[in-house]
C-alpha positions in Angstrom: 180.2 281.7 25.9 179.0 279.9 29.1 178.5 276.6 27.3 182.0 276.9 25.7 183.6 277.4 29.1 181.7 274.5 30.7 182.7 272.3 27.8 186.4 273.1 28.2 186.2 272.5 32.0 184.6 269.1 31.4 187.2 268.1 28.9 190.1 269.1 31.2 188.7 267.3 34.2 186.9 264.5 32.6 187.6 261.4 34.8 189.3 258.3 33.7 187.4 255.0 33.7 189.0 254.1 37.0 187.7 257.3 38.6 184.2 257.1 37.3 181.7 255.2 39.4 178.5 253.7 38.1 175.4 255.8 38.4 171.8 254.6 38.3 169.7 255.9 35.4 166.4 257.5 36.3 163.7 259.5 34.5 161.1 261.8 35.8 158.7 264.4 34.4 157.7 267.6 36.2 155.9 270.9 35.5 156.4 274.4 36.8 152.7 274.8 37.7 149.6 272.6 37.8 147.1 275.4 37.0 147.4 277.5 33.9 145.1 280.1 32.1 143.9 279.4 28.6 146.1 281.4 26.3 149.1 281.1 28.6 151.5 278.2 28.8 153.3 276.0 31.3 156.8 274.4 31.3 157.3 270.6 31.2 160.7 269.3 32.1 161.9 265.7 31.3 164.9 265.0 33.5 167.3 262.1 32.9 169.8 261.3 35.6 172.9 259.1 35.1 173.2 259.7 31.4 174.9 262.3 29.2 173.3 262.1 25.7 169.6 261.5 25.5 167.7 262.7 22.4 164.6 264.8 23.1 161.5 262.6 23.0 158.8 263.6 20.5 155.7 264.6 22.5 153.7 266.1 19.6 151.3 263.1 19.6 151.9 261.9 23.2 150.0 264.8 24.9 146.5 265.6 23.8 144.7 269.0 24.1 148.1 270.8 24.3 150.3 272.4 21.6 153.8 271.2 22.4 156.9 273.3 21.6 160.4 272.1 22.4 162.7 274.7 23.9 165.9 272.8 24.2 168.1 270.8 26.5 169.9 271.7 29.7 172.8 269.6 31.1 174.7 269.4 34.3 177.8 267.3 35.0 179.7 267.2 38.4 182.7 265.3 39.6 183.1 265.3 43.4 185.8 263.2 45.1 186.0 261.0 42.0 182.2 260.5 42.0 180.8 261.3 38.6 177.2 262.4 38.0 175.4 263.7 35.0 171.9 265.1 34.3 170.1 266.0 31.1 166.8 267.9 31.1 164.7 268.4 28.0 162.3 271.4 28.3 159.0 271.8 26.5 156.3 274.6 26.5 152.7 273.3 26.6 150.0 275.6 25.4 146.4 274.4 26.3 143.7 274.4 23.6 140.7 274.4 25.9 139.5 274.8 29.4 139.1 271.8 31.8 141.1 269.2 33.8 143.6 267.2 31.8 146.4 264.7 32.5 149.9 264.4 31.1 150.0 260.7 30.7 152.9 258.5 31.8 155.8 259.0 29.3 158.0 256.0 28.5 161.6 256.2 27.1 164.0 253.4 26.2 167.6 253.9 27.4 170.2 251.2 26.7 167.5 248.6 26.5 165.9 249.7 29.7 162.3 251.1 29.6 161.7 254.0 32.1 158.3 255.5 32.7 157.3 258.8 34.4 154.4 259.4 36.7 151.2 261.0 35.3 150.7 264.7 36.1 147.2 266.4 36.5 146.8 269.9 34.9 143.9 272.3 35.3 143.2 274.9 32.6 141.1 277.9 33.7 139.8 281.0 31.9 140.9 283.4 34.6 144.4 284.7 35.3 146.4 282.5 37.6 148.6 284.3 40.1 151.9 282.7 40.9 153.5 285.5 42.9 152.3 288.2 45.4 151.9 291.8 44.1 155.0 294.0 44.1 153.5 296.8 46.2 151.5 294.9 48.9 152.4 295.7 52.5 151.4 294.8 56.1 148.7 292.2 56.5 148.4 291.8 52.7 152.0 290.6 52.6 151.3 287.9 55.1 148.4 286.7 53.1 150.3 286.7 49.8 153.3 284.9 51.3 151.0 282.3 52.8 149.7 281.7 49.2 153.2 280.7 48.2 153.1 277.6 50.4 153.3 275.3 47.3 156.1 277.4 45.8 158.5 277.7 48.8 158.5 276.0 52.1 160.7 274.6 54.9 160.8 271.1 56.4 162.5 269.8 59.5 163.4 266.1 59.8 165.2 264.0 62.5 167.1 260.8 62.0 165.1 259.2 64.8 162.2 260.0 67.0 163.5 258.0 70.0 167.0 258.3 71.4 169.0 257.9 74.6 170.4 260.6 76.8 173.5 262.2 75.2 172.9 260.2 72.0 173.7 262.1 68.8 170.6 262.7 66.5 170.9 263.8 62.9 168.7 266.8 62.0 168.0 268.0 58.5 166.4 271.2 57.4 165.3 271.4 53.7 164.3 274.5 51.7 162.0 273.6 48.8 161.7 276.2 46.0 160.0 276.1 42.6 159.1 278.8 40.1 160.7 281.5 42.3 164.0 283.3 42.4 165.5 283.2 45.9 168.6 285.0 47.2 170.4 285.8 50.5 169.6 282.4 52.1 170.7 282.4 55.7 171.6 279.4 57.9 168.6 278.1 59.7 167.9 279.1 63.2 167.1 276.2 65.6 166.7 276.8 69.3 166.2 273.3 70.7 165.4 273.4 74.4 167.0 270.5 76.2 169.6 269.7 73.5 173.1 270.5 72.6 173.5 271.5 69.0 176.5 271.2 66.6 177.3 273.7 63.9 175.6 273.4 60.5 177.5 271.6 57.9 178.0 272.9 54.4 174.6 273.0 52.6 173.8 270.6 49.8 171.9 271.5 46.6 169.9 269.2 44.3 166.5 268.8 42.6 163.6 266.7 43.9 160.2 266.0 42.4 157.3 266.1 44.8 153.7 265.5 43.5 154.8 265.9 39.9 156.5 269.3 40.6 160.2 269.6 40.5 161.7 271.6 43.4 165.2 273.0 43.9 166.3 271.9 47.3 168.9 273.4 49.7 169.6 270.9 52.5 171.2 271.8 55.9 172.4 269.2 58.3 173.5 269.2 62.0 173.4 267.0 65.1 171.5 267.4 68.4 172.3 265.7 71.6 169.6 265.6 74.4 170.7 266.7 77.8 167.6 265.7 79.6 165.1 262.8 79.4 161.4 262.6 78.6 159.4 263.9 75.6 161.2 266.9 74.1 160.2 269.2 71.3 162.6 270.3 68.5 161.8 273.4 66.4 160.4 275.1 64.7 163.3 275.8 62.4 163.4 279.3 60.9 165.2 280.5 57.8 165.5 284.0 56.4 165.8 284.6 52.6 164.8 287.1 50.0 162.4 286.6 47.1 162.9 288.2 43.7 159.7 288.9 41.6 159.8 289.0 37.8 157.0 289.4 35.4 157.8 286.6 32.9 160.3 283.8 33.1 161.2 280.6 31.2 164.3 279.2 32.8 166.4 276.1 33.0 165.6 273.9 36.0 169.2 274.3 37.2 169.2 278.1 37.1 167.5 278.5 40.5 170.7 277.3 42.2 172.5 280.3 40.8 170.0 282.6 42.4 170.4 280.8 45.7 174.2 281.2 45.6 174.0 284.9 45.3 172.0 285.8 42.2 172.8 288.0 39.3 174.4 291.4 39.7 173.3 292.4 36.2 169.6 292.0 36.8 169.6 294.1 39.9 171.7 296.8 38.1 169.0 297.2 35.4 166.0 297.0 37.7 162.8 295.2 36.8 163.3 293.0 39.9 161.9 293.7 43.4 163.4 291.9 46.4 161.3 291.1 49.5 162.7 289.6 52.7 160.7 286.7 54.2 161.0 284.3 57.1 160.1 280.6 56.6 159.1 278.4 59.4 158.9 274.6 59.6 156.7 272.4 61.8 157.9 271.0 65.1 159.4 267.6 65.9 158.8 265.5 69.0 161.7 263.3 70.3 161.3 260.8 73.1 164.5 260.7 75.2 165.1 257.6 77.2 167.1 257.1 80.4 170.3 255.0 80.0 169.9 251.5 81.5 171.2 250.9 85.0 171.9 247.2 84.4 175.6 246.4 83.9 176.5 250.1 83.9 180.3 250.4 84.6 181.4 252.4 87.7 183.7 254.5 85.5 181.0 255.4 83.0 180.9 259.2 82.5 178.1 259.6 79.9 179.6 258.7 76.6 176.9 257.5 74.2 177.6 256.2 70.6 180.4 254.2 69.0 184.0 255.1 69.9 187.6 254.1 69.6 190.0 254.7 72.5 193.8 254.8 72.2 196.5 255.8 74.7 200.3 256.0 74.6 203.1 257.3 76.9 206.5 258.7 75.8 209.3 258.5 76.5 209.4 255.2 78.3 213.0 255.5 79.5 213.5 258.5 81.9 215.3 259.5 85.1 213.4 260.2 88.3 212.2 263.8 88.0 212.0 263.7 84.2 208.6 264.3 82.5 206.5 261.7 80.7 203.6 262.7 78.4 200.5 260.6 78.4 198.3 261.1 75.3 194.8 259.8 75.2 192.7 259.9 72.0 189.0 259.2 71.5 187.2 259.4 68.2 184.0 258.0 66.7 180.3 258.8 66.3 178.8 260.4 69.4 178.6 263.7 71.4 182.2 264.3 72.2 181.2 267.3 74.4 179.7 264.8 77.0 182.8 262.5 76.8 185.1 262.7 79.8 188.6 261.1 79.3 190.2 259.2 82.1 193.2 260.8 83.7 196.0 259.7 86.1 195.6 261.0 89.7 198.6 262.1 91.8 199.9 259.5 94.3 203.2 258.4 95.9 204.6 257.3 92.5 203.8 260.3 90.2 203.6 264.0 90.3 200.7 264.9 88.0 199.9 268.2 86.2 196.4 269.2 85.0 195.6 267.7 81.6 195.1 269.7 78.4 192.1 268.7 76.4 191.5 269.6 72.7 188.5 268.7 70.5 188.5 269.1 66.7 187.3 267.2 63.6 185.5 264.5 65.6 188.5 263.7 67.8 189.1 264.5 71.4 192.7 264.4 72.7 193.9 264.6 76.3 197.6 265.3 77.1 198.9 265.0 80.6 202.4 265.4 82.0 203.5 262.8 84.6 206.8 262.9 86.6 207.9 259.7 88.3 209.1 260.6 91.9 211.3 257.5 92.4 213.3 255.0 90.3 211.1 252.2 91.8 208.2 253.1 89.4 208.0 250.4 86.7 204.7 251.3 84.9 201.9 253.7 84.3 198.6 252.2 85.5 196.1 251.0 82.9 193.2 253.3 81.8 189.7 252.3 81.1 187.1 254.1 78.9 183.4 253.0 79.1 180.6 254.0 76.8 177.0 253.0 75.9 176.9 251.4 72.4 173.7 252.6 70.6 174.0 249.7 68.1 174.2 246.8 70.5 172.3 248.7 73.3 174.9 247.7 75.8 177.8 249.1 77.8 181.4 248.5 76.5 184.7 249.1 78.1 188.1 249.7 76.3 191.3 249.2 78.3 194.7 250.7 77.4 197.8 249.8 79.3 199.5 249.4 81.7 202.5 251.2 80.1 205.9 249.8 81.1 208.6 252.5 81.8 212.2 252.4 83.0 213.1 255.0 85.6 216.8 255.5 86.4 218.2 257.2 89.5 219.3 260.8 88.8 222.9 261.8 89.1 224.0 263.5 92.3 224.6 266.8 90.4 221.2 266.8 88.7 218.2 268.5 90.2 214.5 268.1 89.5 213.3 269.9 86.4 210.5 272.4 86.5 207.9 271.5 83.9 205.2 273.9 82.8 202.4 273.2 80.3 202.7 275.4 77.3 200.0 278.0 77.0 198.7 279.2 73.8 199.0 282.9 73.0 202.0 283.5 75.3 204.9 285.4 73.8 208.5 285.3 74.9 209.5 288.5 76.9 212.7 288.6 74.8 210.8 288.9 71.5 211.4 292.3 70.1 209.5 294.0 67.3 212.0 296.0 65.4 211.2 299.1 63.3 208.7 300.7 65.7 210.9 303.0 67.7 213.9 303.2 65.4 213.8 304.6 61.9 216.6 303.0 59.9 218.8 304.9 57.4 218.1 303.7 53.9 221.1 302.6 51.9 219.4 303.3 48.6 216.9 306.1 48.0 214.7 304.0 45.7 212.6 305.5 42.8 212.2 309.3 42.8 209.3 311.2 41.3 208.4 314.9 41.2 206.3 316.3 44.1 202.6 316.4 43.3 202.9 313.8 40.5 200.0 311.3 40.8 198.8 308.5 38.5 195.2 309.7 38.7 196.2 313.0 37.2 197.5 311.5 34.0 195.6 311.5 30.6 196.2 307.8 30.0 194.7 306.9 33.4 191.4 308.7 32.6 191.3 307.2 29.1 191.6 303.7 30.7 188.8 304.5 33.2 186.4 305.8 30.5 187.2 302.8 28.2 186.5 300.4 31.1 183.2 302.1 32.0 182.0 302.0 28.4 183.0 298.4 28.0 181.3 297.5 31.2 178.1 299.3 30.1 178.1 297.5 26.7 178.6 294.2 28.4 175.7 294.8 30.7 173.4 295.8 27.8 174.3 292.7 25.8 173.9 290.4 28.8 170.6 291.9 29.8 169.3 291.4 26.3 170.5 287.7 26.2 168.9 287.0 29.6 165.6 288.6 28.5 165.6 286.4 25.4 166.0 283.3 27.5 163.5 284.2 30.3 160.9 286.3 28.5 159.0 284.1 26.1 156.7 286.8 24.8 159.6 289.1 24.0 161.5 286.3 22.3 158.6 285.3 20.2 157.9 288.9 19.1 161.5 289.2 17.9 161.2 285.8 16.1 158.1 286.8 14.3 159.6 288.9 11.4 162.4 286.4 10.9 160.0 283.6 10.6 157.8 285.6 8.2 160.8 286.6 6.0 161.7 282.9 5.7 158.2 281.9 4.9 157.7 284.7 2.3 160.9 283.7 0.6 159.7 280.2 0.2 156.3 281.4 -1.1 158.0 283.6 -3.7 159.8 280.6 -5.2 156.4 278.9 -5.5 155.1 281.8 -7.6 157.8 281.2 -10.1 156.9 277.5 -10.2 153.2 278.4 -10.7 152.0 276.0 -8.0 148.9 277.8 -6.6 147.9 275.2 -4.0 151.4 274.9 -2.5 151.8 278.7 -2.7 148.5 279.5 -0.8 149.1 276.8 1.7 152.6 278.1 2.5 151.4 281.7 2.6 148.6 280.8 5.0 150.9 279.0 7.3 153.5 281.8 7.2 150.9 284.4 8.1 149.4 282.2 10.9 152.9 281.5 12.4 153.7 285.2 12.2 150.5 286.2 14.1 151.1 283.5 16.7 154.6 284.9 17.5 153.5 288.5 17.2 150.7 288.2 19.7 152.0 285.2 21.7 149.2 282.9 20.8 149.3 279.1 20.4 149.3 278.2 16.6 146.3 275.9 17.0 144.0 278.6 18.5 144.6 281.5 16.0 141.4 282.6 14.3 140.2 285.7 12.4 137.8 286.6 15.2 140.6 286.5 17.8 143.0 288.6 15.7 140.2 291.1 14.9 139.6 291.6 18.6 143.3 292.2 19.3 143.7 294.7 16.4 140.4 296.4 17.3 141.8 297.1 20.8 144.8 298.7 19.1 142.6 300.7 16.8 143.8 298.8 13.7 140.4 297.8 12.1 141.7 298.3 8.6 144.5 295.7 9.1 141.9 293.3 10.6 139.8 293.5 7.3 142.9 292.9 5.2 144.0 289.9 7.2 140.4 288.5 6.9 140.4 288.9 3.1 143.8 287.0 2.8 142.5 284.2 5.1 139.3 283.9 3.0 141.2 283.9 -0.3 143.6 281.3 1.0 140.8 279.1 2.3 139.0 279.4 -1.1 142.0 278.2 -3.1 143.1 275.5 -0.6 139.8 273.9 -0.2 137.5 275.1 -3.0 140.0 274.5 -5.8 139.6 278.0 -7.2 141.5 278.9 -10.4 144.2 281.6 -10.0 147.0 282.8 -12.2 150.5 284.1 -11.5 149.3 287.7 -11.4 146.8 287.0 -8.7 149.4 285.2 -6.6 151.8 288.2 -6.9 149.0 290.5 -5.7 148.2 288.5 -2.6 151.9 288.1 -1.9 152.4 291.9 -2.1 149.3 292.4 0.2 150.7 289.9 2.8 154.1 291.8 2.8 152.3 295.1 3.4 150.3 293.6 6.3 153.4 292.2 8.0 155.2 295.5 7.5 152.2 297.4 9.0 152.0 295.0 12.0 155.7 295.5 12.7 154.9 299.2 13.3 152.2 298.2 15.8 153.4 298.0 19.4 152.6 294.9 21.4 
């Protein structure tokens, strides 16, 4: 259902060729862990960026000492402001065959005549269990130790656009949250208390994937700007971020699914339990920034502390008035810099103008000053010029922008006219004549409206309760179905166990046809592979490591020694016919076929 909905959305909003911009093609390989226990498995993801349709590379012969199983593709397409991007990830499960240190070699693919190669990845296979998450019940000091052990799974970084800046210069600051192999929810905005800086608000976080050291991380990036208010060496940080970790026993997930957890997670998983949430606080390292004094050479006298790159505009209207009429002077500054430290020039009162206090507003990277001027006499012919000076951080020099003077025509007022009183409008003020009707007076209704018996309520009707019960039952069924589908996607052991009887049924059907054809060699070979594949799915074992000894140990632990002997006899008979060229007839093939069916039926009644 999710794939169908995504396909419909893509078709509806698929951009035209004029809207699509070119995107570079890239290829990288990553794993979910670099240390794995023999008998377990790890996930290998081949990610192709900038393409839509890439066939899954065949890795069966490319990676030695591992059994390779292809799980399937995962795609992501986004269109933001006409910019089109696509990503395809092919996911494989690697099951090691022996203990030691190995390397996934560089993998090469050819896309549109271009050969792309991934970096090699070192893998260590051990014979002891590998812990990737802290225990669910640990508390106190143990919690701190366990969380510290997750440093390679989740961590926070703090970066600055520059390590040396001038006083009041705007510095970009980035906080990144890296996560791999964990489910994270309830991510809060970072806390940063920079002493000696003014901080802007955090912008909307960005989400993407990034490979570091062969491991693919899900990244949430936060950006803001800092402006130093003092000189000298200053320290920024540490940045702190609060979030919650969800612990699950077994997961095999798409590399894009972690974004869903970060954005709020899954209500259905919490409803059914099996997930424990733990709050944690991540902390980054500190940053050192050297803040320089602004140069005194060539500093303008009207310089007020603006640092960056700015545009300054001014206009006055109306330009034809009578003496005593108001004129509005509007000054606008926008650009890259700390607008909080920018002071706009203003006209001071003199013998020509009566001046009111200016109103200053700042929003969306623009600072606006509006000031009301009243010419006192018709002899005034212009509003004086205004200068704005700032320090340009690109040319490392002072610059001055001049606006004006602004010519005006002031006429002499008529004898019957008097000077007007001009007041600057204040936000939040209401007219004293405004009246809120309907509070003190209850109006007579012209129409009574719809009438109903006293005591009649919707919640007392039979139909209402039928709808409520039907909705609850439907919701419960949806939750059960969704939980089962999620478990099939995330729990490999459970999925393989369900797949075992289906695979066995298909293999036995093929073997039965070979009985009728009286082809003993093909029959025994197919029966051997069917039983081996069934046991691998049933007990979650790599197909290449299944042996009679290993199966016997597992069944002995479950007190099923009789089944162990039967399986051994079937394996021996298959080996004898396949390699010793023993002579068998159709009756013998039917007997071992029946015995194999009985063993599979008995194993299906064994838990685990």
